[in-house]
N, C-alpha and C positions, 0 to 999 in steps of 0.2 A: 451220525455220519450222513453227509449229503449224498445225493445221487452221483455227483461228480466224483466224490471221494470213493464211493463204493465201486464205481466203474474203474477208477484208477487202481484200486486194490485188486480187482479181478484181472486187470491187465498184468499186474505184477505176478499173480499166481500163474497165469498162462505163460508168461515169460519163464518162470522157474520150471514149469512142466516141460516147456520146449527145450530148455537147457538140460534137463534130466534125460530127455530123448537123445539129445546129441551126445551126452556123456556115455550112454549105453549103445552107441553106434546105430541108432535107428536110421531108417532110410526115408528120404523124401518127406520130411516133416513139413506140414502146412497148417496154417491157422486160417479159419474162415470166420470173418466178422459177420455175424448173421444180421439180416435185416430185422429191425425191431417189430415190423408189422407181422411177419410170418415166423418169427423165431420162437415164439412162446416164452419160456422162462430163461433160456440161455442166450448169452451174448456172443459166445465164441464156441467153435468146435476146434479142437486140436487133433489133427489126423496124422498118424505116422505109420510106418511099416517096419516089420521085422522079417528076418530071413527064415526063422523057425519058431516053433511054439515056446521053446525055452527062452529065447531072446525076448519074445513078446511079453512073457510073464516077468522077466527081469526088468524090462522097460516100465511096465505098469507098477511093479514093486518100487522101483526107484522114484517114480513120480509121487506115489503115495508117501514114501518115506520122506522125501524132500519137502513136500508141502506140509506134512505133519511136523517135522522137526524145525523148519524155518518159519512157518506161519501159523502153526497150531490148527491146521485145517485138515479135516478128514472128508473123504467122498461120502455123499449121501447114499450112493449105492455103487456096487461093482458087479459087473456081469461078464461071463465068458472066461473067467480065469482058468477053470478046469480044462476047457478045450484048448484055449490059447490061440485060436485062429482069429478071434475078434474079441478083444477085451475092451469093455466100456467102463469108464470111471466118470460118474456124474457128480460134479461139484456145484450143482445148481446153476450158477452164472456162466459156467463153461463145462463142456463135456469133452473128455479125451477118448479117442478111438485108436486103439493099437491093433493093427491088422497084420496078418500074414499078407505078403505082397499079392498073391493070387486072389485072396478074399477081397482085398481093397479094390482090385481091378474089377471084380465081379459086381460088388455093391456100388462102387463109384459115387460115393456121397458128395464129392465135389460137384459132380454133374447134377445131382438131384437138388442141390441147394444153389440154383442158378442166381438167385438174388443176393447171395452172400458174396462178400469181397474177399478173395483169396490173398493171403499175405504170407510171405516167407518169414521165418523167425528173425532173419537179419533186418528186414523191413519193419517188422513189429518192434524190434529193439530200437531202431532209429526213431520210430514214431513215439515210443515211450520216453526216450531221452529228450526228444523235442518237447514233449508235453511237460516233462520235469523242468526243463530249462524255462519254458514259458511260465510255469507256476513259480519258479524261483524269482524270475524277473518281476512278476506281478507282486510277489510278497515283498521284495525289496522296494518296489515303487510305493506300496502301501505303507511300509515302514518310513520311507522318506516323507510321505504326505503327513503321517502322524507326527513326525519330528517337526516338520514345518508348521503344522497347526499348533503344536505345543509351544514352539518358539514365538509364534504370532500371539498366542494367548499370554505368554509371559511379557512380551513387549507391551501389549495392550494394558495388562495389569500394572506394569511399571509406569506407563503413561498416565493412568488414572491417578496415581499417587503424585505425579509431577506437579499439577496445578497448586496443590497445597504448599509445596516447597517454594514455588515461585511467588505465591502470595506473601510468604514470610520474608523473602528477600526484597519485595517491592516496598514494604512499609519502612524498613529500617535501612535497607541498602546493604545489610550484612547477611550473608548466607548463614542459616542455622540460628539466627537470633529470633527472639519472640516478636510477634507483630505488636505494634502499638497503635492506639487509636488516633494518634496525631499528637503534636506537641501542645500542651496546655500553657497558656501564658501565665507567667508567675507575676503576681502582684504582691507588693509588700503588704503585710497584714496591717489591718487598721485603716486601710484606704478604701474609700467607697467609690464605686464607679458611677 
């Protein structure tokens, strides 16, 4: 898998996690695209809020369930589930933070990651769709180029066979007949030249 494909797969996982947050009525879900220079191992933070600890656990459970059932992915580690005021799900390439609203305001991760680019889930979806469209267009263009190259090769191959057929028609004047070396003069037998 190329780096581009891995990044695309990570974006799909983040999108699925954001959708799980929305389905469980999470509040103010944000995605931070982290700067590669200071992000360490993760590409994204998904940050969302819950109104109480039971909702926070339900949101974290839904994210885990969805990513496992749809993509076969489990978090590397989970922290804070017992307390429920800040649950962290670490998926290596992205980290999910499910906060109680007051905890989120206190820690203010968005402010701490000033170099990160904040994205709403809707903006994230639009970017993902645009990337998919671009990949589809590029794949179709590559297919057209391959077909054109194959057609050109077939024409070239047919053209290579063409001179042999032309030579056959030049000597006799009839297409498909065997070439002759020229007409030999017939002399009656017994005559000397």
